[in-house]
Residue frames relative to the residue before (quaternion, step in Angstrom):
aa qw qx qy qz dx dy dz
X 1.0000 0.0000 0.0000 0.0000 0.00 0.00 0.00
X 0.7573 0.3820 -0.2097 0.4864 3.60 0.92 -0.85
X 0.4645 0.7282 -0.4295 0.2637 3.63 1.21 -0.08
X 0.6286 0.5339 -0.3529 0.4420 3.64 1.15 -0.21
X 0.5545 0.6260 -0.3981 0.3770 3.60 1.21 -0.12
X 0.2902 -0.6845 0.6317 0.2194 3.50 -1.21 0.56
X 0.5869 -0.5793 0.4150 0.3842 3.56 -1.23 0.02
X 0.3809 0.7484 -0.4702 0.2715 3.57 1.24 0.26
X 0.2354 -0.7764 0.5737 0.1123 3.56 -0.79 1.06
X 0.0674 -0.7965 0.6002 -0.0265 3.52 -0.93 0.98
X 0.8243 0.0863 -0.1156 0.5474 3.58 -0.91 0.90
X 0.7137 -0.4947 0.2558 0.4249 3.56 1.05 0.77
X 0.8451 0.0859 -0.0331 0.5266 3.63 1.03 -0.45
X 0.6940 0.4961 -0.2790 0.4408 3.58 1.11 -0.42
X 0.3425 -0.7433 0.5427 0.1891 3.53 -0.96 0.87
X 0.3043 -0.7017 0.6106 0.2052 3.52 -1.29 0.52
X 0.4264 -0.6595 0.5323 0.3160 3.57 -1.10 0.55
X 0.7456 -0.4229 0.2704 0.4383 3.59 -1.27 0.10
X 0.6898 0.4704 -0.2801 0.4737 3.59 1.14 -0.57
X 0.5809 -0.6216 0.3584 0.3844 3.59 1.27 -0.02
X 0.5135 0.6318 -0.4245 0.3961 3.60 1.21 0.43
X 0.3604 -0.7162 0.5656 0.1930 3.53 -1.04 0.94
X 0.4015 -0.7132 0.5117 0.2614 3.64 -0.77 0.94
X 0.0118 -0.8082 0.5759 -0.1228 3.50 -0.85 1.08
X 0.2227 -0.7310 0.6159 0.1915 3.56 -1.30 0.27
X 0.1752 -0.7394 0.6393 0.1176 3.52 -1.23 0.63
X 0.1919 -0.7990 0.5655 0.0708 3.57 -1.06 0.78
X 0.0907 -0.7395 0.6657 0.0419 3.53 -0.87 1.06
X 0.0926 -0.8067 0.5836 -0.0089 3.55 -0.34 1.32
X 0.0926 -0.8121 0.5758 0.0197 3.58 -0.68 1.10
X 0.3355 -0.6901 0.5913 0.2480 3.51 -1.34 0.33
X 0.7525 -0.3959 0.2690 0.4524 3.60 -1.27 -0.12
X 0.6769 0.4707 -0.2812 0.4911 3.61 1.23 -0.43
X 0.4794 -0.6880 0.4031 0.3665 3.60 1.34 0.20
X 0.3904 0.6571 -0.5299 0.3674 3.56 1.08 0.71
X 0.3461 -0.7507 0.5309 0.1864 3.57 -1.19 0.54
X 0.5102 -0.6155 0.5145 0.3100 3.53 -1.23 0.69
X 0.0622 -0.7773 0.6255 -0.0278 3.51 -0.91 1.05
X 0.1223 -0.8279 0.5462 0.0368 3.60 -0.52 1.17
X 0.3235 -0.7239 0.5758 0.1997 3.58 -1.04 0.83
X 0.4455 -0.7071 0.4831 0.2611 3.55 -0.67 1.13
X 0.5770 -0.6339 0.3958 0.3295 3.53 -0.92 0.95
X 0.8602 0.0209 -0.0901 0.5015 3.54 -0.94 1.08
X 0.6298 0.4659 -0.3629 0.5047 3.60 1.10 0.65
X 0.4144 -0.6831 0.5352 0.2741 3.53 -1.31 0.16
X 0.5420 0.5981 -0.4188 0.4162 3.57 1.05 0.72
X 0.2547 -0.7623 0.5860 0.1032 3.52 -1.15 0.81
X 0.0867 0.8005 -0.5883 0.0744 3.56 -1.07 0.69
X 0.5541 -0.5414 0.5007 0.3862 3.51 -1.42 0.02
X 0.5806 -0.5463 0.4465 0.4064 3.59 -1.18 0.39
X 0.1399 0.7714 -0.6122 0.1027 3.56 -1.06 0.75
X 0.1434 0.8039 -0.5723 0.0745 3.56 -1.21 0.31
X 0.6644 -0.5529 0.3626 0.3484 3.51 -1.32 0.41
X 0.4008 -0.6623 0.5801 0.2535 3.49 -1.32 0.53
X 0.3341 -0.7517 0.5359 0.1901 3.57 -0.71 1.08
X 0.6522 -0.5116 0.3883 0.4026 3.53 -1.23 0.54
X 0.8113 0.2383 -0.2046 0.4931 3.57 -0.86 1.04
X 0.5965 0.5629 -0.3588 0.4457 3.59 1.28 -0.17
X 0.3833 -0.6627 0.5789 0.2806 3.57 -1.15 0.59
X 0.6402 -0.5068 0.3790 0.4354 3.63 -1.16 0.32
X 0.6523 0.5132 -0.3274 0.4516 3.63 0.96 -0.77
X 0.6341 0.5160 -0.3288 0.4729 3.60 0.99 -0.80
X 0.6543 0.5081 -0.3059 0.4692 3.58 0.97 -0.90
X 0.6278 0.5415 -0.3362 0.4469 3.58 1.00 -0.81
X 0.6861 0.4699 -0.2993 0.4679 3.61 0.84 -0.90
X 0.6294 0.5211 -0.3396 0.4658 3.61 1.02 -0.73
X 0.6814 0.4810 -0.2860 0.4717 3.59 0.88 -0.95
X 0.6109 0.5559 -0.3462 0.4449 3.58 1.02 -0.77
X 0.6808 0.4605 -0.2899 0.4903 3.57 0.95 -0.83
X 0.6788 0.5126 -0.3041 0.4288 3.60 0.81 -0.98
X 0.7802 0.3661 -0.1816 0.4736 3.59 0.91 -0.89
X 0.8083 0.2545 -0.0996 0.5215 3.60 1.02 -0.77
X 0.4464 -0.7248 0.4297 0.3012 3.60 1.25 -0.25
X 0.5386 0.6286 -0.4046 0.3886 3.58 1.24 0.23
X 0.2937 -0.7399 0.5861 0.1511 3.53 -1.15 0.80
X 0.7141 -0.4554 0.3010 0.4382 3.62 -1.21 0.30
X 0.6651 0.5131 -0.3182 0.4395 3.61 1.02 -0.68
X 0.6298 0.5386 -0.3332 0.4497 3.62 1.25 -0.17
X 0.7787 0.2834 -0.1346 0.5433 3.61 1.24 -0.28
X 0.1869 -0.7140 0.6448 0.1989 3.51 -1.35 0.16
X 0.4130 -0.6856 0.5408 0.2588 3.56 -1.11 0.72
X 0.2504 -0.7650 0.5798 0.1262 3.55 -0.76 1.10
X 0.7558 -0.2811 0.2078 0.5536 3.58 0.99 -0.80
X 0.2352 -0.7404 0.6072 0.1667 3.52 -1.37 -0.14
X 0.6106 -0.5361 0.4141 0.4103 3.56 -1.24 0.33
X 0.5704 -0.6196 0.4266 0.3297 3.54 -1.15 0.67
X 0.8082 0.1190 -0.0118 0.5766 3.56 0.97 -0.90
X 0.6570 -0.4637 0.4098 0.4306 3.52 -1.39 0.01
X 0.1768 -0.7256 0.6532 0.1251 3.55 -1.14 0.74
X 0.1736 -0.8298 0.5284 0.0461 3.59 -0.77 1.04
X 0.0210 0.7531 -0.6555 -0.0523 3.49 -1.31 0.50
X 0.3908 -0.6929 0.5603 0.2309 3.52 -1.19 0.69
X 0.3240 -0.7122 0.5898 0.1998 3.54 -1.09 0.78
X 0.5015 -0.6570 0.4573 0.3282 3.63 -0.79 0.92
X 0.6106 -0.6096 0.3679 0.3467 3.58 -0.97 0.88
X 0.6618 0.5160 -0.3296 0.4325 3.60 0.97 -0.73
X 0.6314 0.5030 -0.3346 0.4862 3.62 1.28 -0.13
X 0.6474 0.5244 -0.3030 0.4626 3.58 1.27 -0.34
X 0.5260 -0.6264 0.4714 0.3298 3.58 -0.96 0.88
X 0.6258 -0.5850 0.3742 0.3552 3.54 -1.01 0.85
X 0.7019 0.4811 -0.2823 0.4430 3.61 0.85 -0.93
X 0.6810 0.4688 -0.2914 0.4813 3.62 1.23 -0.31
X 0.4832 0.6702 -0.4426 0.3485 3.61 1.23 -0.27
X 0.7465 0.3376 -0.2817 0.4994 3.53 -0.96 0.89
X 0.7220 0.3611 -0.2246 0.5457 3.58 1.25 -0.35
X 0.7746 0.3052 -0.1344 0.5374 3.55 0.82 -1.10
X 0.1675 -0.7987 0.5734 0.0723 3.58 -0.82 1.04
X 0.7428 -0.3162 0.2606 0.5295 3.56 0.93 -0.88
X 0.6230 -0.5290 0.4324 0.3810 3.52 -1.26 -0.60
X 0.0995 -0.7161 0.6787 0.1293 3.51 -1.29 0.50
X 0.1160 -0.8475 0.5173 -0.0269 3.52 -0.72 1.14
X 0.2225 -0.6564 0.6976 0.1816 3.45 -1.36 0.60
X 0.2015 -0.7906 0.5710 0.0912 3.58 -0.77 1.06
X 0.1914 -0.7672 0.6070 0.0796 3.53 -1.02 0.95
X 0.2160 -0.7273 0.6373 0.1348 3.54 -1.13 0.79
X 0.0439 -0.8133 0.5789 -0.0391 3.55 -0.63 1.21
X 0.2348 -0.7213 0.6253 0.1832 3.53 -1.28 0.43
X 0.4060 -0.6836 0.5504 0.2549 3.56 -0.92 0.93
X 0.1232 -0.7921 0.5955 0.0529 3.59 -0.69 1.09
X 0.6048 0.5212 -0.3470 0.4921 3.54 1.30 -0.22
X 0.6310 -0.5109 0.4170 0.4086 3.55 -1.23 -0.55
X 0.6487 -0.4903 0.3971 0.4255 3.57 -1.24 0.34
X 0.6513 0.5418 -0.3160 0.4271 3.59 1.03 -0.76
X 0.5501 0.5931 -0.3997 0.4312 3.62 1.26 -0.14
X 0.5680 0.5849 -0.3818 0.4353 3.58 1.23 -0.42
X 0.0434 0.7904 -0.6045 0.0890 3.56 -0.82 1.08
X 0.2616 -0.8062 0.5155 0.1260 3.57 -0.35 1.25
X 0.7018 0.4280 -0.2517 0.5107 3.60 1.27 -0.23
X 0.2414 0.8054 -0.5080 0.1870 3.60 1.08 0.69
X 0.7721 0.2246 -0.1333 0.5794 3.60 1.17 -0.50
X 0.6708 -0.5269 0.3542 0.3833 3.56 -1.30 0.28
X 0.7590 0.2851 -0.1711 0.5597 3.61 1.18 -0.47
X 0.1192 -0.8300 0.5405 0.0680 3.62 0.22 1.20
X 0.4132 -0.7048 0.5332 0.2196 3.53 -1.20 0.73
X 0.7916 0.2247 -0.0809 0.5625 3.56 1.06 -0.86
X 0.2135 -0.7713 0.5784 0.1581 3.57 -1.20 0.52
X 0.7647 0.1217 -0.1255 0.6202 3.58 1.32 0.14
X 0.0431 -0.7898 0.6099 0.0485 3.56 -1.25 0.34
X 0.0256 -0.7759 0.6298 0.0236 3.54 -1.33 0.32
X 0.4386 -0.6147 0.5681 0.3273 3.52 -1.36 0.21
X 0.0706 -0.7906 0.6082 0.0081 3.57 -0.98 0.92
X 0.6653 -0.4611 0.3977 0.4320 3.52 -1.32 0.30
X 0.6062 -0.5687 0.4013 0.3848 3.61 -1.04 0.74
X 0.7317 0.3594 -0.2145 0.5380 3.57 0.93 -0.88
X 0.0746 -0.8385 0.5397 -0.0137 3.52 0.72 1.22
X 0.5299 -0.6425 0.4341 0.3434 3.63 -0.90 0.83
X 0.3857 -0.7663 0.4698 0.2078 3.56 -0.60 1.14
X 0.5443 0.6104 -0.4240 0.3890 3.61 1.14 -0.27
X 0.6318 0.5149 -0.3475 0.4636 3.61 1.21 -0.25
X 0.5898 0.5296 -0.3609 0.4914 3.59 1.33 -0.02
X 0.5668 -0.5868 0.4423 0.3725 3.59 -1.01 0.77
X 0.6183 -0.6464 0.3003 0.3312 3.55 -0.80 1.09
X 0.7132 0.4625 -0.3003 0.4327 3.65 0.82 -0.78
X 0.6669 0.4678 -0.3103 0.4900 3.64 1.26 -0.11
X 0.4624 0.7347 -0.4263 0.2545 3.61 1.21 -0.36
X 0.6705 0.5042 -0.3230 0.4381 3.59 0.83 -0.92
X 0.6600 0.4959 -0.3160 0.4676 3.61 0.92 -0.84
X 0.6206 0.5218 -0.3479 0.4706 3.61 0.98 -0.76
X 0.6669 0.5045 -0.2992 0.4596 3.57 0.90 -0.91
X 0.6522 0.5096 -0.3142 0.4650 3.57 0.96 -0.85
X 0.6766 0.4931 -0.3020 0.4560 3.60 0.86 -0.94
X 0.6692 0.4940 -0.3055 0.4635 3.60 0.84 -0.95
X 0.6696 0.5027 -0.3031 0.4551 3.59 0.93 -0.88
X 0.6831 0.4867 -0.3020 0.4531 3.60 0.79 -0.96
X 0.7431 0.4266 -0.2343 0.4593 3.59 0.86 -0.93
X 0.5049 0.6682 -0.4248 0.3435 3.61 1.18 -0.35
X 0.5939 0.5983 -0.3643 0.3956 3.62 1.09 -0.64
X 0.6439 0.5496 -0.3163 0.4281 3.57 1.23 -0.45
X 0.7986 0.2705 -0.1523 0.5157 3.61 1.16 -0.36
X 0.7426 0.3557 -0.2155 0.5250 3.60 1.22 -0.30
X 0.4959 -0.5839 0.5411 0.3470 3.55 -1.32 0.40
X 0.7009 -0.5017 0.3004 0.4083 3.59 -1.16 0.58
X 0.6996 0.4785 -0.2914 0.4434 3.63 0.85 -0.87
X 0.6631 0.4908 -0.3035 0.4768 3.62 1.25 -0.30
X 0.6219 0.6237 -0.3107 0.3573 3.57 1.26 -0.33
X 0.4851 0.6533 -0.4631 0.3513 3.61 1.11 0.14
X 0.4122 -0.7126 0.5020 0.2652 3.58 -0.70 1.02
X 0.3503 -0.7342 0.5514 0.1849 3.53 -1.16 0.69
X 0.4056 0.7149 -0.4670 0.3262 3.56 0.90 0.94
X 0.4404 -0.6747 0.5146 0.2933 3.60 -0.80 0.92
X 0.8402 0.2092 -0.1565 0.4753 3.56 -0.92 0.92
X 0.5107 0.6362 -0.4393 0.3760 3.61 1.24 -0.05
X 0.2445 -0.7606 0.5877 0.1273 3.56 -0.89 1.00
X 0.3406 -0.7450 0.5431 0.1842 3.55 -0.56 1.20
X 0.4053 -0.7163 0.5038 0.2622 3.63 -0.81 0.91
X 0.2569 -0.8357 0.4672 0.1318 3.57 0.29 1.35
X 0.6796 0.4941 -0.3180 0.4391 3.62 0.74 -0.98
X 0.6698 0.4842 -0.2994 0.4767 3.58 0.88 -0.89
X 0.6276 0.5438 -0.3318 0.4476 3.58 1.00 -0.87
X 0.6765 0.4894 -0.2997 0.4614 3.60 0.89 -0.89
X 0.6289 0.5257 -0.3389 0.4618 3.60 1.02 -0.72
X 0.6666 0.4987 -0.3054 0.4622 3.57 0.91 -0.89
X 0.6467 0.5313 -0.3300 0.4366 3.58 0.98 -0.77
X 0.7081 0.4711 -0.2761 0.4477 3.60 1.02 -0.71
X 0.5234 0.6481 -0.4124 0.3688 3.60 1.25 -0.19
């Protein structure tokens, strides 16, 4: 799994793979009603799922639990892992978002997405668990959260993660995304159904 990494250090601790992608985890946290945790980035008007980089020597699962605590204040005993994406999902970060000294080296993020179920209580969520909070508000949203509220360069990865992981909690007829213009990956959907 780690054989595609170079020894290049990025942001002080994170390695980039040969294509310039930073390894990362994304977290889709659900409740008993299959709603998803949606965090509002601190001092911004944008909402997203918890996510963060994988440190050198960390497994994706270890990184997921660390990020879950840092961003949402939840510990392993507050959640159960329902599943994860089979492969890395990638997105490119627009060049104007990348620091000048990193251009030509850094392309974007590659992510393993985890689907979790909250087994604790809503009151276990604590956005101030660490000194540098990521979010200043949160809410439960429909699983098929409107993708227009996601920053444009992350939308495809969000759609891919939600679609792939939906098979773990919904029946086939419930798994159609409710997004205008979203093209359901028919071939992949049929393969998954026959497994």
